[in-house]
C-alpha positions as CSV (number, residue, x, y, z in Angstrom):
1,M,-35.6,17.9,5.0
2,R,-36.5,21.0,3.4
3,R,-40.3,21.5,3.0
4,S,-42.4,23.2,0.3
5,T,-44.1,26.2,1.9
6,S,-47.4,25.1,0.3
7,A,-47.2,21.7,2.0
8,V,-46.9,21.8,5.7
9,L,-46.5,18.6,7.6
10,T,-49.0,18.5,10.6
11,A,-50.4,16.1,13.0
12,A,-53.3,13.6,12.4
13,V,-56.1,14.9,10.1
14,L,-58.8,15.0,13.0
15,S,-56.7,16.6,15.6
16,A,-55.5,19.3,13.2
17,L,-59.1,20.1,12.0
18,A,-60.5,20.1,15.5
19,A,-58.5,22.9,16.7
20,P,-60.1,26.3,17.0
21,P,-60.0,28.0,13.6
22,V,-57.5,30.8,13.4
23,L,-58.6,33.0,10.5
24,A,-55.2,34.8,10.3
25,D,-53.5,31.6,9.3
26,P,-52.0,31.6,5.8
27,P,-53.3,29.0,3.4
28,A,-51.6,25.6,3.4
29,G,-52.0,22.7,1.2
30,Y,-54.8,20.1,1.8
31,I,-55.9,17.0,0.0
32,V,-59.8,16.5,-0.1
33,V,-60.9,13.0,-0.6
34,L,-64.5,12.7,-2.0
35,K,-66.9,9.9,-1.6
36,K,-67.5,7.5,-4.6
37,G,-70.1,9.1,-7.0
38,S,-68.8,12.7,-6.4
39,D,-67.6,14.6,-9.5
40,S,-63.9,15.9,-8.6
41,V,-64.0,18.8,-11.0
42,S,-67.5,20.2,-10.0
43,V,-66.9,19.8,-6.2
44,A,-63.4,21.4,-6.5
45,R,-64.9,24.1,-8.5
46,Q,-67.8,24.8,-6.0
47,H,-65.3,24.8,-3.1
48,S,-63.1,27.2,-4.9
49,G,-65.8,29.6,-5.5
50,E,-67.4,29.3,-2.2
51,Y,-64.3,29.2,0.1
52,S,-61.6,30.8,-2.0
53,A,-59.7,27.6,-2.0
54,K,-56.9,27.5,-4.7
55,V,-57.2,24.2,-6.5
56,L,-53.9,22.7,-7.5
57,H,-54.8,19.3,-8.8
58,T,-58.1,17.2,-9.4
59,Y,-58.0,13.5,-9.2
60,D,-60.3,11.1,-11.1
61,H,-58.6,7.7,-11.5
62,A,-56.5,6.8,-8.4
63,L,-58.8,8.8,-6.2
64,H,-61.8,11.0,-6.4
65,G,-60.9,14.3,-4.9
66,Y,-58.7,17.4,-5.2
67,A,-55.8,19.2,-3.7
68,A,-56.0,22.8,-2.8
69,A,-54.4,25.6,-0.8
70,M,-56.6,26.8,1.9
71,T,-56.8,27.9,5.6
72,P,-57.2,25.5,8.3
73,A,-60.7,27.2,9.0
74,V,-61.9,26.5,5.4
75,A,-60.5,23.1,5.7
76,K,-62.7,22.4,8.7
77,K,-65.7,23.8,6.8
78,I,-65.1,21.5,3.8
79,T,-65.1,18.3,5.9
80,E,-68.8,19.1,6.9
81,D,-69.7,18.7,3.1
82,P,-71.5,15.4,2.9
83,R,-69.8,14.5,-0.3
84,V,-66.4,14.7,1.4
85,R,-64.9,11.4,2.9
86,F,-62.0,13.1,4.6
87,V,-59.6,16.1,4.4
88,Q,-55.9,15.7,5.2
89,P,-53.0,18.0,5.3
90,D,-50.6,17.9,2.3
91,R,-47.1,16.6,3.2
92,S,-43.5,17.2,2.0
93,V,-41.6,14.4,0.3
94,R,-37.9,14.2,-0.9
95,L,-35.7,12.2,-3.0
96,E,-34.1,9.0,-1.6
97,A,-30.7,9.6,-3.2
98,Q,-27.3,9.6,-1.6
99,T,-23.8,5.8,-10.1
100,V,-21.8,0.5,-15.3
101,P,-23.1,0.0,-14.3
102,T,-21.8,-2.3,-11.7
103,G,-25.4,-2.6,-10.5
104,V,-26.6,-4.1,-13.7
105,D,-23.7,-6.6,-13.6
106,R,-24.5,-7.4,-10.0
107,V,-28.1,-8.4,-10.8
108,D,-26.9,-10.4,-13.8
109,A,-28.8,-8.1,-16.3
110,E,-26.1,-7.8,-18.9
111,P,-27.5,-7.3,-22.3
112,R,-28.5,-10.5,-24.1
113,R,-27.3,-10.1,-27.5
114,S,-25.8,-12.2,-30.4
115,S,-23.6,-9.4,-31.7
116,G,-22.2,-6.0,-30.7
117,G,-24.2,-2.9,-29.9
118,G,-26.1,-0.4,-32.2
119,S,-29.1,-1.8,-33.9
120,A,-28.3,-5.3,-32.7
121,G,-28.7,-4.4,-29.2
122,E,-31.5,-5.7,-26.9
123,R,-34.6,-3.7,-26.7
124,I,-37.4,-4.5,-24.2
125,D,-41.0,-3.6,-25.3
126,V,-42.4,-2.4,-22.2
127,D,-43.6,1.0,-20.6
128,V,-42.3,2.3,-17.2
129,A,-43.3,5.5,-15.4
130,V,-40.6,7.4,-13.6
131,I,-42.5,9.3,-11.0
132,D,-39.7,11.8,-10.1
133,T,-38.0,15.1,-11.1
134,G,-38.8,14.5,-14.7
135,I,-36.7,13.1,-17.5
136,Q,-34.4,14.7,-20.0
137,S,-36.6,14.1,-23.1
138,D,-33.9,14.1,-25.7
139,H,-31.1,12.2,-23.9
140,P,-29.5,10.1,-26.7
141,D,-29.2,7.0,-24.3
142,L,-33.0,6.9,-23.3
143,N,-36.2,5.9,-25.0
144,V,-38.4,8.7,-23.5
145,H,-42.2,8.6,-24.3
146,T,-42.7,12.3,-24.5
147,A,-46.3,12.1,-25.4
148,G,-47.0,10.4,-22.1
149,A,-45.3,13.1,-20.0
150,K,-47.0,14.7,-17.1
151,N,-46.0,17.6,-14.9
152,C,-47.6,17.9,-11.5
153,T,-45.4,20.6,-10.2
154,G,-47.2,23.5,-11.8
155,G,-45.0,24.1,-14.7
156,T,-45.2,22.9,-18.3
157,G,-43.5,19.9,-19.7
158,A,-41.7,17.2,-17.7
159,Q,-38.1,18.2,-18.4
160,D,-35.6,17.2,-15.5
161,G,-33.7,20.2,-14.1
162,N,-32.3,18.0,-11.2
163,G,-30.9,15.0,-12.8
164,H,-32.4,12.5,-10.4
165,G,-35.2,11.4,-12.6
166,T,-32.9,11.1,-15.6
167,H,-30.4,9.0,-13.6
168,V,-33.3,6.5,-12.4
169,A,-34.6,6.3,-15.9
170,G,-31.1,5.3,-17.3
171,T,-30.9,2.4,-14.7
172,I,-34.2,1.1,-15.7
173,G,-33.9,1.3,-19.5
174,A,-30.9,3.1,-21.0
175,L,-30.4,1.8,-24.5
176,D,-28.2,-1.2,-25.5
177,D,-26.6,1.0,-28.2
178,G,-22.9,0.6,-27.6
179,E,-22.8,4.2,-26.0
180,G,-22.8,5.3,-22.5
181,V,-24.6,2.9,-20.2
182,V,-27.0,0.2,-20.4
183,G,-30.2,-0.4,-18.2
184,V,-31.7,-3.5,-16.7
185,A,-34.5,-3.4,-19.4
186,P,-32.7,-1.8,-22.3
187,G,-34.8,0.4,-24.6
188,A,-37.9,0.3,-22.1
189,R,-40.2,3.4,-22.9
190,V,-39.9,5.6,-20.0
191,W,-42.7,8.0,-19.1
192,P,-41.6,11.3,-17.5
193,V,-43.9,12.1,-14.6
194,R,-42.5,15.2,-12.8
195,V,-43.8,15.4,-9.3
196,L,-40.6,16.8,-7.6
197,D,-39.1,20.3,-8.3
198,D,-35.5,21.0,-9.4
199,S,-34.4,20.9,-5.9
200,G,-35.9,17.4,-5.4
201,N,-38.9,18.5,-3.2
202,G,-42.4,17.9,-3.6
203,T,-45.8,17.2,-1.9
204,F,-48.1,14.2,-1.4
205,S,-50.6,16.0,-3.6
206,S,-48.0,16.2,-6.5
207,I,-47.3,12.4,-5.9
208,I,-51.0,11.5,-6.0
209,C,-51.2,13.7,-9.2
210,G,-48.6,11.3,-10.8
211,I,-50.1,8.3,-9.6
212,D,-53.4,9.5,-10.9
213,H,-51.8,10.0,-14.3
214,V,-50.2,6.5,-14.3
215,T,-53.5,4.9,-13.4
216,A,-55.3,6.6,-16.1
217,H,-52.8,4.9,-18.4
218,A,-52.8,1.5,-16.7
219,G,-53.5,-0.2,-20.1
220,E,-50.1,1.1,-21.2
221,I,-48.0,1.4,-18.2
222,E,-46.7,-1.9,-16.6
223,V,-44.5,-0.6,-13.9
224,A,-43.9,2.7,-12.0
225,N,-41.0,3.6,-9.9
226,L,-41.1,6.0,-6.8
227,S,-37.6,6.8,-5.6
228,L,-38.8,9.2,-3.1
229,G,-40.3,9.2,0.3
230,A,-41.3,10.8,3.6
231,T,-41.7,9.9,7.2
232,G,-45.0,8.1,8.0
233,T,-46.5,4.7,8.6
234,D,-48.7,2.0,6.9
235,D,-52.2,2.8,7.9
236,G,-53.5,-0.6,6.9
237,A,-54.3,-3.0,4.0
238,C,-55.9,-1.8,0.8
239,G,-59.7,-1.3,1.4
240,N,-59.0,-0.4,5.1
241,T,-56.8,2.6,4.7
242,A,-58.0,5.2,7.1
243,R,-57.0,8.6,6.2
244,D,-54.0,8.3,3.9
245,A,-54.8,9.5,0.5
246,L,-51.4,8.5,-0.9
247,H,-51.9,4.9,0.2
248,Q,-55.4,4.8,-1.2
249,A,-54.1,6.1,-4.6
250,I,-51.4,3.4,-4.7
251,C,-53.9,0.7,-3.8
252,T,-56.2,1.8,-6.7
253,S,-53.2,2.1,-9.2
254,V,-51.9,-1.4,-8.1
255,A,-55.5,-3.0,-8.5
256,A,-55.5,-1.5,-12.1
257,G,-52.4,-3.6,-12.8
258,V,-49.4,-1.3,-12.2
259,T,-46.4,-2.9,-10.5
260,Y,-44.7,-0.2,-8.3
261,T,-41.2,-0.3,-7.0
262,V,-40.2,2.0,-4.2
263,A,-37.0,3.1,-2.5
264,A,-36.5,2.0,1.2
265,G,-35.1,5.3,2.3
266,N,-31.6,6.4,3.4
267,S,-32.0,7.1,7.0
268,S,-30.6,3.8,8.5
269,V,-33.8,3.2,10.3
270,D,-36.6,0.8,10.1
271,S,-38.6,1.4,6.7
272,A,-41.8,1.0,8.6
273,K,-41.3,4.7,9.6
274,H,-41.4,5.7,5.9
275,V,-43.9,5.9,3.2
276,P,-44.6,4.6,0.5
277,A,-41.7,2.3,1.5
278,S,-44.0,0.6,4.3
279,Y,-46.9,-0.1,2.1
280,D,-47.4,-3.9,1.5
281,E,-48.7,-3.4,-2.0
282,V,-45.3,-2.0,-3.4
283,I,-42.0,-3.8,-4.0
284,T,-39.7,-2.0,-1.4
285,V,-35.9,-2.2,-2.2
286,S,-33.0,-1.7,0.0
287,A,-29.5,-0.9,-1.1
288,L,-26.5,-3.2,-1.5
289,A,-23.0,-1.7,-1.3
290,D,-21.3,-3.2,-4.3
291,F,-18.4,-1.7,-6.1
292,D,-17.3,-4.1,-8.8
293,G,-20.5,-5.8,-9.9
294,L,-19.2,-9.1,-8.6
295,P,-20.0,-11.2,-5.4
296,G,-17.2,-12.0,-2.9
297,G,-16.8,-8.7,-1.2
298,K,-13.2,-8.2,-2.6
299,A,-13.4,-4.8,-4.2
300,Q,-12.3,-1.5,-2.7
301,S,-14.9,1.1,-2.0
302,T,-15.1,4.0,-4.5
303,C,-17.4,7.0,-4.2
304,V,-18.7,6.2,-0.7
305,A,-17.1,4.6,2.3
306,D,-18.6,1.1,2.8
307,Q,-17.7,-2.6,2.6
308,D,-18.1,-4.3,-0.7
309,D,-21.0,-6.7,-1.1
310,T,-22.7,-5.7,2.3
311,F,-25.9,-4.0,3.4
312,A,-25.2,-0.3,2.6
313,N,-24.7,1.7,5.7
314,F,-27.3,4.4,4.8
315,S,-30.0,2.1,3.8
316,N,-33.3,1.6,5.7
317,H,-34.1,-1.9,6.7
318,G,-36.9,-4.0,8.4
319,R,-39.7,-6.3,7.7
320,D,-41.1,-4.2,4.9
321,I,-38.2,-4.7,2.7
322,D,-39.1,-7.0,-0.2
323,L,-35.6,-7.1,-2.1
324,I,-32.3,-5.8,-2.0
325,A,-30.4,-4.4,-5.2
326,P,-27.1,-2.4,-5.8
327,G,-27.4,1.3,-4.6
328,A,-23.7,2.4,-4.2
329,C,-21.9,4.4,-6.7
330,I,-24.2,3.5,-9.6
331,R,-23.5,5.1,-13.0
332,S,-26.3,6.1,-15.1
333,T,-27.8,8.8,-17.4
334,W,-27.8,12.5,-16.4
335,I,-29.1,15.7,-17.6
336,K,-27.5,17.6,-20.5
337,G,-27.1,14.4,-22.2
338,G,-24.3,13.2,-19.7
339,Y,-23.8,10.7,-17.2
340,S,-23.1,10.6,-13.4
341,T,-22.6,8.4,-10.4
342,S,-25.0,8.4,-7.5
343,S,-25.7,6.3,-4.4
344,G,-28.9,5.6,-2.4
345,T,-32.0,3.4,-2.3
346,S,-33.1,5.6,-5.1
347,M,-30.5,4.0,-7.2
348,A,-31.5,0.5,-5.9
349,A,-35.3,0.6,-6.7
350,P,-35.0,1.2,-10.4
351,H,-32.9,-1.9,-10.8
352,A,-36.0,-3.7,-9.4
353,A,-38.3,-1.6,-11.8
354,G,-36.2,-2.9,-14.8
355,A,-36.4,-6.4,-13.6
356,A,-40.2,-6.0,-13.2
357,A,-40.4,-4.6,-16.7
358,R,-38.5,-7.5,-18.1
359,Y,-40.7,-9.9,-16.4
360,K,-43.9,-8.1,-17.5
361,A,-42.6,-8.1,-21.2
362,A,-42.4,-11.9,-20.9
363,H,-45.5,-12.4,-18.8
364,P,-48.0,-9.6,-19.9
365,T,-50.9,-10.9,-17.8
366,A,-48.9,-11.2,-14.7
367,S,-50.4,-9.2,-11.8
368,P,-48.4,-6.8,-9.5
369,A,-48.4,-9.5,-6.8
370,A,-47.3,-12.2,-9.1
371,V,-44.4,-9.9,-10.4
372,K,-43.4,-9.2,-6.8
373,S,-43.4,-13.0,-6.0
374,A,-41.4,-13.8,-9.2
375,L,-38.6,-11.3,-8.3
376,Q,-38.3,-12.4,-4.8
377,S,-38.3,-16.2,-5.8
378,A,-35.6,-15.4,-8.3
379,G,-33.4,-13.5,-5.9
380,T,-30.3,-15.1,-4.3
381,T,-28.6,-14.8,-1.0
382,D,-25.2,-14.4,-2.5
383,W,-24.2,-11.4,-0.4
384,N,-22.9,-10.8,3.0
385,S,-25.7,-10.0,5.4
386,A,-23.8,-9.9,8.5
387,D,-24.3,-6.1,9.0
388,D,-27.9,-6.0,8.0
389,P,-29.5,-4.4,11.1
390,D,-32.7,-6.5,11.0
391,G,-30.9,-9.8,10.9
392,V,-33.1,-11.0,8.0
393,Q,-31.2,-11.6,4.8
394,E,-33.3,-10.1,1.9
395,R,-33.2,-11.7,-1.6
396,L,-30.8,-10.0,-3.9
397,L,-32.4,-9.1,-7.3
398,N,-31.3,-11.4,-10.1
399,V,-32.5,-11.1,-13.6
400,T,-31.2,-14.3,-15.2
401,R,-33.3,-16.4,-12.8
402,L,-36.6,-14.9,-13.7
């Protein structure tokens, strides 16, 4: 996994900060979480002036705090400020990607229409944040809410220079217009929240910046998708999180009413070793290898080597998995107005995001916990789980049963 030079993965916060300061160390990324009642902007400005910390983001909604580049010695000094709850090193994250959509067929999300495409096509009135590499804002097959765009990577605009975010957006809500592909929630307004660069790399601080933006618009955004991840573990239930700013931010955002769907990861390991996949408050989605959109396991593999209608051989597993959805050879929208095929739990999670969006459109007052329960209850066991490493058959996402 490549890492951002501004975000060095280190050991636990206390042990890192307890080491003797080495003033020659170059600045690294840190996340400063403030106690309630502290003003993020004023504290960040004060610390910047006093310690020459380079402030990257300030947080006012999902967290009170800021992210900055500073030396370990400065980070240690800042922990002594009585307004500071804790300081943690920033960390690197990456895409969880390995594309009509056969996945849409397999979860029974075919468009519900009385006639052909075009203006007669289905359109879901709902808002979904795609916290990713951005979205091509003028893709003809997407309903992109450009006014709600946010760039947390240091640039301007939230255009997608990678393709991953645009692909995720298409699985969620590609238009039912008779062209290209169709999403699980056709026509859903997708919000581009760019937290990963054109190489698909990012930091915890940029992810929190995106979550902060989503939380600020929790009255408009019903669902958010995170097809990304890093190594780590769940630090406890909401309200008891110790020193995990990302978890705290997600807890606050979920409490504000936003449902989060998350990729399980593509390392063929227990998802308990990955975040945010291991957090209980999100909907964590593993990947099904499906090549024809049908049950039965009769199709030949196409873009990846695997057995049809089985647990994808790259997918993470374990007790933190809440649903399984198609994630192999998924065709969806791509940059430059095109289409592409991709595989990974990154492709599975947006199927669940689209289903959650449909449920919220029909049940606008449903809480994130209620949405999660509804998706799990509607799921089926109509797939071959013989090679599921954890021996527990997760429910396969099914839209018609919602």
